[in-house]
C-alpha positions, 0 to 999 in steps of 0.5 A: 894745160891744166887751167885749160882742162878746167875751164873746158870741164866748168863750161861743159857743166854750164852747158848740161846746167842750160839744158837741164833747166830747158828739159825741166821747166814750162812757164807761161806766154806772155805779151809785151806792153811796150813801155807803159807801165814799165817797174823804176827799176829791179829789187836786187836777187833776194834767196830764200832757203831752208828744208823740206820733208818727202810731199811737204810745200812752202810759200817762200815768197809773195809779193805785189806789182803795179807795174809791169818787169822781167822775173826770174826764179831758179832752185836747187833741191826743189821743184818751183811754183809761180804763181799768180792770185786770180781771183780766189784762187792759184793760177801757176804761172812756171814751174819746175826748176827755173823761170822765165817770165819776160812781162810779168804784170801787176797782181798779186803773187806769190813763189812756192817751193814744193818738195816730190822728191823721196827724203827730207832736202834742204833748197836753195830758190833765188828770185828777182824781179821789178820795182813798184 
């Protein structure tokens, strides 16, 4: 009986986490390009972590790609900004505690972690992108 209670509690926690991620993140819609220019594979999930003071931000990952692929990122302790270089400006593609972009095309990108809390905080950002 304890095992069943534990499983039900874990399932409820995962459901609440999914709802909270949906409430506190947004992504710009992207259009599909079919299989044309798709990346040849995916890199393993990478993790960036550290400490940020209140109001501090840090670029935790930057990359360029020549292909189309899905991209995911999630954070604990901070808000993340997934940005694309357009001309000479960084444009936000997603802001929140998670990002799920179905078709990230060729370009230069970065993930910025921002501590909008009142105290110094430890953060962790997980990200997964295409190879190409």
